[in-house]
C-alpha positions as CSV (number, residue, x, y, z in Angstrom):
1,M,91.2,17.5,26.8
2,R,87.5,17.2,27.8
3,S,85.3,18.2,24.9
4,R,82.2,20.3,25.6
5,L,79.4,22.0,23.7
6,L,78.8,25.6,24.4
7,P,75.2,26.9,24.9
8,R,75.4,29.1,21.8
9,D,76.7,26.2,19.7
10,T,73.9,24.0,21.1
11,L,71.3,26.5,20.0
12,R,72.9,26.9,16.6
13,L,72.9,23.1,16.0
14,A,69.4,22.8,17.3
15,T,68.1,25.2,14.7
16,I,70.0,23.9,11.7
17,G,67.4,21.2,10.9
18,L,64.6,23.7,11.4
19,R,66.2,26.3,9.2
20,T,66.9,23.9,6.4
21,R,63.5,22.1,6.6
22,K,61.2,25.1,7.2
23,L,57.9,23.6,6.1
24,R,58.3,20.4,8.2
25,A,59.3,22.5,11.2
26,A,56.3,24.8,10.7
27,L,53.9,21.9,10.5
28,S,55.3,20.4,13.7
29,V,55.0,23.8,15.5
30,L,51.4,24.0,14.2
31,G,50.5,20.6,15.7
32,I,51.8,21.6,19.2
33,S,50.3,25.1,18.9
34,I,46.8,23.8,18.2
35,G,46.9,21.7,21.4
36,I,48.3,24.5,23.5
37,A,45.8,27.0,22.0
38,S,43.0,24.7,22.9
39,L,44.1,24.3,26.5
40,V,44.7,28.0,27.0
41,A,41.5,29.1,25.3
42,V,39.4,26.6,27.4
43,L,40.9,27.7,30.7
44,A,40.8,31.4,29.8
45,I,37.2,31.3,28.4
46,S,36.1,29.4,31.4
47,E,37.6,31.9,33.8
48,T,36.2,34.8,31.8
49,S,32.7,33.4,31.9
50,K,32.9,32.3,35.5
51,A,34.2,35.8,36.5
52,D,31.2,37.3,34.7
53,L,28.8,35.0,36.5
54,L,30.3,35.7,39.9
55,A,30.2,39.4,39.2
56,A,26.6,39.1,38.2
57,I,25.7,37.2,41.4
58,E,27.5,39.8,43.5
59,R,25.9,42.7,41.6
60,L,22.3,41.2,41.6
61,G,22.5,39.8,45.0
62,T,21.2,36.6,46.4
63,S,18.3,38.0,48.3
64,L,15.6,37.4,45.6
65,L,13.3,34.4,46.2
66,T,10.4,33.1,44.1
67,V,7.3,31.5,45.4
68,G,5.1,29.4,43.0
69,P,2.5,26.7,43.1
70,G,3.9,23.2,43.9
71,E,2.2,19.8,43.5
72,S,-0.5,18.2,45.5
73,L,-0.3,14.8,47.1
74,F,-1.6,13.3,43.9
75,G,0.9,15.1,41.6
76,E,-1.5,17.8,40.4
77,E,-0.4,21.4,40.1
78,T,-1.8,23.6,42.8
79,E,-2.8,27.3,42.9
80,L,-1.6,30.0,45.2
81,P,-4.3,31.8,47.2
82,A,-5.2,35.3,46.0
83,A,-4.0,36.8,49.3
84,A,-0.6,35.1,49.2
85,A,1.4,38.1,48.2
86,A,-0.3,40.3,50.8
87,R,0.5,37.8,53.6
88,I,4.1,37.5,52.4
89,R,4.6,41.3,52.7
90,L,3.8,41.0,56.4
91,L,6.9,39.0,57.1
92,G,9.7,41.0,58.9
93,E,12.4,39.5,56.7
94,V,10.7,40.6,53.5
95,D,11.4,44.0,52.0
96,S,9.0,43.7,49.1
97,A,6.9,41.2,47.2
98,S,5.2,41.3,43.9
99,A,2.9,38.9,42.2
100,V,2.5,38.1,38.5
101,T,-0.3,35.9,36.9
102,Q,-0.3,34.3,33.5
103,V,-3.1,35.6,31.4
104,E,-4.4,32.4,29.7
105,G,-5.5,32.3,26.1
106,V,-4.1,35.7,25.2
107,T,-1.4,36.4,22.7
108,V,0.5,39.5,21.8
109,R,1.2,40.5,18.2
110,R,2.1,43.6,16.2
111,S,-1.2,43.7,14.5
112,S,-4.4,41.7,13.8
113,Y,-3.0,40.5,10.5
114,V,-0.4,38.3,12.2
115,P,-1.9,34.8,12.7
116,E,-2.9,34.1,16.3
117,E,-0.9,30.9,16.5
118,I,2.3,32.8,15.9
119,T,3.1,33.7,19.5
120,G,6.9,34.0,19.3
121,G,7.1,32.4,22.7
122,I,5.7,35.5,24.3
123,A,3.6,35.2,27.5
124,V,1.1,37.8,28.6
125,R,1.3,38.3,32.4
126,A,-0.7,40.5,34.8
127,S,1.7,42.3,37.1
128,E,1.7,44.4,40.2
129,D,3.2,47.9,39.9
130,S,5.9,47.0,42.5
131,L,7.5,44.3,40.3
132,L,10.3,46.4,38.8
133,R,11.4,47.5,42.3
134,T,11.2,44.0,43.7
135,L,13.4,42.6,40.8
136,D,15.7,45.6,41.1
137,G,15.3,46.0,37.3
138,E,15.8,48.9,34.9
139,L,13.9,50.4,32.0
140,R,15.4,50.7,28.6
141,A,12.7,53.1,27.5
142,G,9.4,54.6,28.8
143,R,8.0,53.9,32.2
144,F,6.7,50.9,34.2
145,L,3.1,50.2,35.2
146,D,1.7,52.4,38.0
147,A,-1.6,53.1,39.7
148,A,-2.9,55.0,36.7
149,T,-1.7,52.9,33.7
150,E,-2.5,49.5,35.3
151,R,-6.2,50.3,34.8
152,Y,-6.0,51.0,31.1
153,P,-4.7,49.1,28.0
154,A,-1.1,49.9,28.7
155,I,1.7,47.3,28.4
156,V,5.3,46.9,29.3
157,L,7.5,44.6,27.2
158,G,10.4,42.5,28.4
159,A,13.7,42.7,26.6
160,K,13.3,39.6,24.4
161,T,9.6,40.4,23.8
162,A,10.5,43.8,22.4
163,E,13.2,42.2,20.2
164,R,10.8,39.6,18.8
165,L,8.2,42.2,18.1
166,G,10.7,44.5,16.4
167,I,10.2,47.4,18.9
168,E,13.6,48.9,19.7
169,R,12.5,52.3,21.0
170,L,9.4,54.2,21.9
171,G,8.5,57.1,19.6
172,G,5.0,58.6,19.4
173,I,2.3,56.0,20.0
174,T,3.5,52.3,19.8
175,Q,0.8,49.7,20.0
176,V,0.5,45.9,20.0
177,Y,-2.5,43.7,19.5
178,L,-3.8,41.5,22.3
179,S,-6.7,39.2,21.4
180,G,-9.0,41.7,19.8
181,R,-7.7,44.9,21.5
182,F,-4.8,47.3,20.9
183,F,-2.5,48.1,23.9
184,T,-0.2,51.0,24.0
185,V,3.4,50.2,24.8
186,V,4.5,52.4,27.7
187,G,7.8,50.8,28.6
188,I,10.6,48.4,27.6
189,L,12.6,46.6,30.2
190,E,16.3,45.9,30.3
191,P,17.2,42.1,30.6
192,L,16.5,40.6,34.0
193,R,19.1,38.0,34.6
194,L,17.5,36.6,37.8
195,A,14.0,36.5,36.1
196,P,14.5,35.5,32.5
197,E,10.9,34.5,32.2
198,I,10.0,38.2,32.4
199,D,12.3,39.0,29.5
200,S,9.9,37.0,27.2
201,S,6.8,38.5,28.7
202,A,4.4,41.3,28.1
203,L,3.1,42.8,31.3
204,I,-0.3,44.4,31.9
205,G,-2.0,45.6,35.1
206,Y,-4.2,43.4,37.2
207,P,-7.3,45.6,36.9
208,V,-7.3,45.7,33.1
209,A,-6.5,42.0,32.9
210,K,-9.5,41.2,35.1
211,R,-11.8,43.6,33.2
212,L,-10.9,42.5,29.7
213,F,-9.7,38.9,30.1
214,G,-11.3,37.7,33.3
215,T,-7.9,37.1,35.0
216,A,-8.2,36.2,38.7
217,R,-5.8,37.7,41.3
218,S,-4.4,34.2,42.1
219,A,-0.6,34.6,41.4
220,S,1.2,32.1,39.2
221,Q,4.5,33.4,40.7
222,I,5.5,35.8,43.5
223,Y,8.9,37.5,43.5
224,V,10.1,38.2,47.1
225,R,13.0,40.5,48.0
226,T,14.4,39.9,51.4
227,A,17.1,41.6,53.5
228,D,20.6,41.2,52.2
229,G,21.8,39.0,55.1
230,E,22.2,35.3,54.4
231,A,20.4,34.5,57.7
232,D,17.4,36.7,56.6
233,V,17.2,34.9,53.3
234,H,17.2,31.5,55.0
235,R,14.6,32.5,57.6
236,A,12.4,34.0,54.9
237,G,12.7,30.9,52.8
238,A,11.5,28.8,55.7
239,L,8.6,31.1,56.5
240,L,7.3,31.7,52.9
241,P,5.4,28.5,52.4
242,S,3.3,29.0,55.5
243,A,2.8,32.7,54.8
244,A,1.7,32.0,51.2
245,D,-0.7,29.2,52.0
246,P,-1.3,28.6,55.7
247,W,-3.6,25.6,55.0
248,D,-1.3,23.7,52.6
249,P,2.3,25.0,53.0
250,E,3.7,21.8,51.6
251,E,2.1,22.6,48.2
252,V,4.1,25.8,47.8
253,A,7.4,25.8,46.0
254,V,10.2,28.3,47.0
255,S,13.3,28.8,44.9
256,R,16.3,31.1,44.8
257,P,17.1,32.4,41.3
258,S,20.7,33.1,42.1
259,D,21.2,29.4,42.7
260,A,20.8,28.9,39.0
261,L,23.7,31.2,38.3
262,E,25.8,29.4,40.9
263,A,24.9,26.1,39.3
264,Q,25.9,27.5,35.9
265,A,29.2,28.5,37.3
266,A,29.7,25.0,38.7
267,A,28.7,23.6,35.3
268,E,31.5,25.7,33.7
269,N,34.0,23.6,35.7
270,A,32.6,20.3,34.4
271,F,32.7,21.5,30.8
272,T,36.2,22.9,31.4
273,S,37.4,19.5,32.4
274,L,35.8,17.9,29.3
275,F,37.4,20.4,26.9
276,L,40.7,20.2,28.7
277,G,40.7,16.5,28.0
278,L,40.0,17.1,24.3
279,G,42.8,19.7,24.3
280,A,45.2,17.2,25.9
281,V,44.4,14.7,23.1
282,A,45.2,17.4,20.5
283,L,48.4,18.2,22.3
284,L,49.3,14.5,22.4
285,V,48.8,14.3,18.6
286,G,51.1,17.2,18.2
287,G,53.8,15.5,20.4
288,I,53.6,12.4,18.3
289,G,54.0,14.6,15.2
290,I,57.3,16.0,16.7
291,A,58.6,12.5,17.6
292,N,57.8,11.4,14.0
293,V,59.6,14.4,12.5
294,M,62.6,13.9,14.7
295,I,62.9,10.2,13.8
296,I,62.8,11.1,10.1
297,S,65.4,13.8,10.8
298,V,67.8,11.3,12.4
299,L,67.4,8.9,9.5
300,E,68.1,11.7,6.9
301,R,71.1,13.1,8.8
302,R,72.9,9.8,9.5
303,S,75.9,11.1,7.5
304,E,76.0,14.3,9.5
305,V,76.0,12.3,12.8
306,G,78.7,10.0,11.5
307,L,80.9,12.9,10.4
308,R,80.5,14.7,13.8
309,R,81.3,11.5,15.7
310,A,84.4,10.9,13.5
311,L,85.6,14.5,14.3
312,G,85.4,13.8,18.1
313,A,81.7,14.5,19.1
314,R,80.6,12.4,22.0
315,Q,77.3,10.6,22.3
316,R,76.0,13.2,24.7
317,H,76.7,15.9,22.1
318,I,74.7,14.2,19.5
319,A,71.9,13.5,22.0
320,T,71.9,17.1,23.1
321,Q,71.7,18.4,19.5
322,F,68.6,16.4,18.6
323,L,67.0,16.8,22.0
324,S,67.5,20.6,21.8
325,E,66.0,20.6,18.4
326,S,62.9,18.9,19.7
327,L,62.7,21.3,22.6
328,V,62.9,24.3,20.3
329,L,60.0,22.9,18.3
330,G,58.0,22.4,21.6
331,V,58.7,25.9,22.9
332,A,58.0,27.5,19.6
333,G,54.7,25.6,19.4
334,G,53.9,26.6,23.0
335,A,54.5,30.3,22.4
336,V,52.4,30.3,19.2
337,G,49.7,28.3,20.9
338,V,49.5,30.7,23.9
339,L,49.2,33.6,21.6
340,L,46.4,31.9,19.6
341,G,44.6,30.9,22.8
342,V,44.7,34.4,24.2
343,A,43.5,35.8,20.8
344,A,40.6,33.4,20.7
345,T,39.6,34.3,24.3
346,G,39.8,38.0,23.4
347,A,37.6,37.5,20.4
348,Y,35.1,35.6,22.6
349,A,35.1,38.2,25.3
350,A,34.7,41.0,22.8
351,Y,31.7,39.2,21.1
352,E,30.0,38.5,24.5
353,G,30.8,41.9,25.9
354,L,32.9,40.4,28.8
355,E,36.1,41.5,30.5
356,L,39.1,39.5,29.2
357,L,40.6,37.3,31.9
358,V,43.6,35.1,31.2
359,P,44.8,33.2,34.2
360,P,48.6,33.1,34.6
361,L,48.3,29.3,35.1
362,A,47.0,28.9,31.6
363,V,50.0,30.8,30.1
364,G,52.6,29.2,32.3
365,G,51.1,25.8,32.2
366,G,50.8,25.9,28.4
367,L,54.4,26.8,27.9
368,A,55.6,24.2,30.5
369,A,53.4,21.5,28.8
370,A,54.8,22.3,25.4
371,C,58.4,22.3,26.6
372,L,57.8,19.0,28.5
373,L,56.1,17.4,25.5
374,G,58.9,18.5,23.2
375,G,61.5,17.0,25.5
376,V,59.6,13.7,25.8
377,A,58.9,13.5,22.1
378,G,62.6,14.1,21.2
379,L,64.1,11.8,23.8
380,Y,63.9,8.6,21.8
381,P,65.1,10.1,18.5
382,A,68.0,11.8,20.4
383,L,69.1,8.5,22.0
384,R,68.8,6.7,18.7
385,A,71.0,9.2,17.0
386,A,73.6,9.1,19.8
387,R,73.8,5.3,19.6
388,L,74.6,5.3,15.9
389,P,78.1,3.7,15.3
390,P,80.3,6.2,13.4
391,T,81.3,3.6,10.8
392,E,77.8,2.6,10.1
393,A,76.6,6.3,9.9
394,L,79.5,7.2,7.5
395,R,78.5,4.5,5.0
396,S,75.6,6.7,3.9
397,V,78.0,9.6,3.0
């Protein structure tokens, strides 16, 4: 009669060694689970971050351009003409344009008692009252500069500036100190993802900047909002240098802030590949651990193998038993690793305020990799156990 091993018997035999040596089995599962968790977490965190970046690009749009001074033929930084913003607004592809100018030698502090050299990385910039509309920004509190407040000591704080100055909300009269004068805070901005330099700025009007600090109208940067069409953006980008400086258009630098977000999304792929490699190394170490455990298990259970062979078990039955045990370790490690990876991604998403996104490829690929690694790691020990001669194995009884 042909002997055969039923599936339920195979599963029972595969778990005998694991149930009798629980600590060893747990450590083997842990080794695999760490590698799988690393792979799943890297893929899931990358997809979660990338999805947030792509959503931000779609939400913020790609129609914002910035115009700034470039370099002269001799490598010196140039200046934009004072009328650059006005000429840019005349372009048909431009919906709005707003200039800002760095106010040199002026710092913003909570009071005169704070040393002047402690700037907190905050820049004071003169701004046109159309800036918020051009950037499509929002206010956290108060109001933005307008035709009335831009003439007086009124100031609007960027999101990071307000945080560094310890101003979370506006209640009553809130003032900051600018190089010998107090300015009243009239507004606080929400973070501007496409203009992060504004987040760490304190904005005042051009008239008061000229009257108190002698700031000229020459813009250090001009934000330009074009029509939403990609063709309009490209046409505007080609025309902006000549519009900003008709005499030296080659000395005008035009950039697209959304390109930085797209580059960041591309960089996510590079880092993902790097961390996937590190996760694969951890997974390989876990597989070596399973192979080591299975070899030790074969040596310790020589008498069991000999007894089963003497009772009629074939070589394939012995090989199936130990290979199944290795597969159980791999699958258990894969399941635990997937759960740990998803949990780590969920914690990251909650901390960053992102929407959790776990790609099915990460889950399925993690389980498949663990199963494959368990099978490969257990193949040699299973063949070694199957080739043990019954008489030699029974000597250890």
